[in-house]
N, C-alpha and C positions, 0 to 999 in steps of 0.2 A: 566311648566307643565310636561316636560319630566323628570326633576329632581324629581318631586313628584312621578311620576309613577315608577321610578327605585330606590326609596329610600330603598327598601328591597334587592337590588342587593348585592350579596356576603354575605348574612346572613349565619350564621354557624348552622349546624345541626349535633349533635353527636349521633351515633348509640349506642343504649343500648340493642336492641334485646330482650326486656323484655316481648314481647307478642308472636311473631312468627318470621318467617324468611322472611317476606314480606316487601320490601321497602315501599310499599304503605300503611302500617299500621301506623297510627299516633302515637300510643303508643310505637312504637319501637324507637322513637327519643326524644332527649332532645335538646331544649324545645319540648314539645309534638306538633306533627304536621308533615305531610309529607313535606319534603324539597321543598321550592319554586324554581322558575325559577332562574338558575345561582347561586345556593347555593354553599357554601363551605361545603364539607362533611368530618366529622372527624371520623376516625376509630381508637379507642384506646383500652385500657385494660378494659373499663367499663363493657362489657358483662361477662368477666371472663372465656371465653372458645373460641374455634375455631368457626368461623362464616361463613355461606354461605348465602349471602343476595340475594334474588330473586327479580329481577327488577319489573316484573309485568306490564311493559309498557316502554315507552320511557322517559328517565330521563335526563333533561337538567341541567348541572352543570358547575361550574367554576373550582373548585379545589377538588380533592380527596386527603386528607392528612391521611397517615397511619403511626402510631407509636405504635406498640403493640408487645407483646411477643407471641400473639396468631395468628394463621393463619386466613386470611380473603380471601373470594372469592366473587366477584360480578358476578352473573350468570343470564341468561335470564330465565324467566318462560316459554317462547316459542321462536321460532326462530327469530322473528322480534324485540324483545325487545332489546333496546340498550341504551348506554350512549352517550350523545351528549355534547361536550365541546363547549359552546356558549359565545358570547359577550366578546371576549378577554380571553376565558377560559385558565387558567394557566396550567391545566393538572393534573399530579399525583406527589405528594411529598411523597416518601416512605422512612421511617427511622426506620423500625421495625426490630425485630429479628425473628418474625414469618414470614412465607411466605405470599405473597400477589399475587392474580391473578384476572384479569378481563377476564372472558370467554365469555362475551356477545360481540356483535358487537359494534363498536365505530364509531360515525360520528364526524367530526370536522368542526365546523363553524368558526374556528380560527386556529392558529398554536400552539398547546399545547406542553408542555415540560414534559417528564416523567423522574423525578429525582430519582435516587436510591442511597441513602447513608446508607442503612440498611445492616444488616449482614445476613438476610435471602435471599430468591430469589424473585424477582419481575417478574411475568409472564404476558404477554399480549397475550392471545391465540385467541382472537376474531379478525375478520377482521377490518381494519380501512379504512373508505371510506370518500371521499371528499364531503362536502357540499359547503363551500366557502373557507375553509382552504387550504393551499398549502404545508405545511411542518409539519412533526412530528420530535421532537428532543428528543433523548435519551441521558442522561448524568448521571454523578455520579461515585461513587467508588465501587458500589456493583455488584452483579451477576444478570443480566437481560436476560430474554428469551422472544423473540417475535416470536410466532408460527402462527400468522395470516398472512393475505395478505394485501398489500397496494393497494388500488383501486383508480382509477380516477386521475392518474398522480401525486400522492402525492410524495414529496421528503422526503428522510430520512436523518437526520443529527445525527451524533454520536460524542460525546465528552466525556471528563473526563478520569478516569483511570480504570474504571471497566472492567469486562469481559462480553461481549455481544454476545448472540447467536441468529441469525435470521434464523429460519428453517421453515418458512411458505411457501406460494406459491410464484410464480415469481413476480418480480416488473414489472409493466406495462411499455410499451414503452413510452419514453419521460421522465421517472422518473430520478431523480438525487440522487445519494448516495454521501453524503459528510461526510468523516471521519476525525475527528480532534483529536482523541485520543482513548485510550482503546485498549484491545485485543479483536478482533472481528472475529467471524465465520459467514459468510453469506452463508447459505446452501440453495441457491436459484439462479435463473437465472434472466436475465434482458431482456426485450423486445427491439426491434430495436430502435435506436436513444437514448438509455440510456446514462447518463453521470455519470462516477465514478471519484470523486475527492478525493485524499488522501493527507491530510495536516498534518497528525500525526497518531500515533498509529501503530498497527501491525494487518493487516487484511488479511483474506483468503476468497476468493469467490470460492465455490465449483462448482457452476453452470457456465453458459456461458453468453455471451453478444450478443444481436442481431446485425444485420448489421447496419453500420453507427454509431456505438457507439463511445463515446469519453472517454478515460482514461487518467487521469493526476495524476502523483505521485510527490509530493514535500514535503518530510519529512526529518528532520534532522537525525532521527534514526527510525528503523522499515521499513515498506513498505507494499507492496501488493503482494499477490499470487493469480493468477487466474488459476484454475484447468480445467475449461471447455473451450469450443471453443469460439472464437470471430468472429462474422460475417464479411462479406466483407465490405470494405470501412471504416474500423475503423481508428480513429486518436488516436495515443498513444504517450504520452509525458512523459518522465522520467526526471524531472528537478533536483531532489535530492532524495536520498534514492534508494531502490531497487524494481523493478517490476519483479516477477518471473512468467513465463508462462510454462504450461505443456500441453496445448492443441493446436489446430490449429488456426492460425490467417488467416482469409479469404482473398480472392483475393483483390488486390488493397489497402492494408493497408498502412498507413503512420506512420512511427515510428521515433521519434526524441529523442536522448539520450544526454542530456546536461551534462556539467561538474559537477561532484558530483553525477551523476545518473548512475545506473547500470541496464541493462536489462539482466536477466538470463533466457536463454532458456534451460529448463530441459528436461529430458527424456520424449518423446512423443510430444514435441513442434515442430511446423513446420510453415513456412511462405508461404502463397498462392502465386499464380501467380501475377506478377505486384507489388510485395512488394517493398516499398521504405523506406530505412533506412538511416537516417542522423545521423552521429556521430559528435557531436558538443562538444567534449572534454570529453565525458563520456566513459563508459565501456560496451562492448557487451561480455557477458560471456556465454559459451556453455558447457553443461554437459550432457553426455549420449545420445546425439542425433546428427544426421547429419542435417545440415542447408544449405539451398540454398536461397540466396538473389538475387533479380533481379537487383536492383539499389542501390548502396551504395554511399552516398555523404559525403565527408569529409570537415567539416567546422571548425574543430579544431583538435588539437593534441589529439588523442584518443587511446583507448586500446581494444584489443580483447584478452580475457582470455580463453584458451582452456583446462584449468583445468587438464593438464597432462593425459588426457584420450586418450589412443592409438587408440580407435575405431572411433574417431571423424573425419568426413570429412566435410569441410565447403567451399562452393562456394560463393565468394564475388560478383559475377556478374559484372555488369558494374560499374566501380569505377571512380568517378569524384571529383573535389574539390581541395582545396589548402592545406588541413591539412595533417596530417600523422596518420598512425595506427601502434602501437607497439604491436606485437603479443607476448604474454607471456605464460608460462606453456605449451610450445610446445614440443612434442616428435617426433622422426623420423618417427614413424608409422602413424602419422597423415597426412592428405592431405589438403592443402590449395590451392584453384584454383581461377581464375578470368576470365573475358572475355576480352581478349586483344583488339578485334576489336571494342568493345563498350566502352572502357575505355579511359579516357583522362589524366590520371596521369602517372608519371614516377615511376613504381613500385620499381625500384632500389634506389629511393630517398625517396619515400613517404610511402613505406612499410618497416617496421623494425621488426627484431626478436631480442628481448632482447636489443633493442637500436642499433643494427647493421643492415646495409642495407641488404635487401633481394636480391636474384637473381632469375631469371626466368629460369626454365628448362622445357623441353618437351612442350614448346610453351605457356602453360597456368598455370603451377604450380609454386607456390611461396615457396621458401625454404630459410633457413638462408644462407647468403653469408659468404665469408671468412672474419673473423674479421681482421680489419686493424692493421698493426704493428705500434705502436706509433713511430712518428718521433721526435727525440730529438730537443730541441730548440738550435739555433746557439750558444747562450751563454754557454749552457751546453757542446757543443762540444769543444769550445775554452778552457773553464775552465778545461775540462777533459784532453785536450792535455797538458796544462801547468802542471797539476798534474803528468802526466806520465813523462815529462821531468825532473821535480824536483825529482821524485822518482828515475829515472835513475841516475841522478847526485849524489844523496845521496848514492846509492849502489856502484857506482864507487869509491867514496871517502872512504867508509868503506873497500872496497877490498884493496885499496892502503895502508891503515893503517895496515891491517892484514899482508900484504906482508912485510911491513917495519919492523915489529917486529920479523919476522921469517927468512928473507933472507938478509944476510949482504951486498950482492951486491946491493940490492934494497935500503938498508939503506944508502949506500955510495952515 
């Protein structure tokens, strides 16, 4: 019985716009008739001109396929008119050279994918709200703009090689941003408890993240830049690739920098009270700003890069752990300090400058120690002595030969 009821599921309707601009006019479609529930909508060159299709109601679809040299827009006739992706709805497949835009609101009853392989621009300017779907996926090689908001805790996944700009409202608390590829500008902020996972691509978030957020960066190349502030209690992990911060990280943040990962604190960045930084073989780089760390834990041999900036002062706070830190690109005008009373390391063994042990001056300041003079191997000393003796014997013999040829008494 269910098979019979859904026998028309995913039927195709092609827009020809032969009557007017209304979705609900049967004569505008081939075959004639308003598209049924969960239809596949085809937008191609059939109309022969740019099109603005007015919804005139709520339209439930499976797929909107766009491949046209002409511009298409799907817009509401009034504020509540929307597109609903239902019953496993596939989403949008855009491959045109003309621009395509959905300016109406979108509801998801599934997890749709918006694929852009076209040469024009695909724009989603309407808000996307959750009915029972949990994720929206943007992918492809083209230029995509999303200027709406994600409502109801919807997650956003981005993959492919395209250029993606998200400049709508903020992401609601608890949402997850998963970046797997592309060049991405996220001109928005995230509510408290948000999760940002970067597994590929190059991404900039111009807004901030609310308290208790989680940030994980694990990319072979590229990385993440966050220009806004991050709320207190955040958990930040840089497993591979680079995370650049230029805002304030709130109180009580936990930061872990693994081998292959780099945390770059740029001009304007700061760490709040109770910050906990674990260097697990990665690099902490500082540029154009003073940094104060409350607790630094060394779980691997790691690097601090001061970028040859003479204005930098960095306080490493309480240092513990069994690893080492090698400070590079240091200049004499910089100041590196720590808290001796709260530290459990031996700074003259576990803190290095360019691979050489540090020394402590003024009670809490770490500076380069005197480089050690290399001690020759015993074999080298013995071999060198033999060479000196042989050379002396050779010179003595040569001198006697010279005297024998010039002094008859010596010759006798």
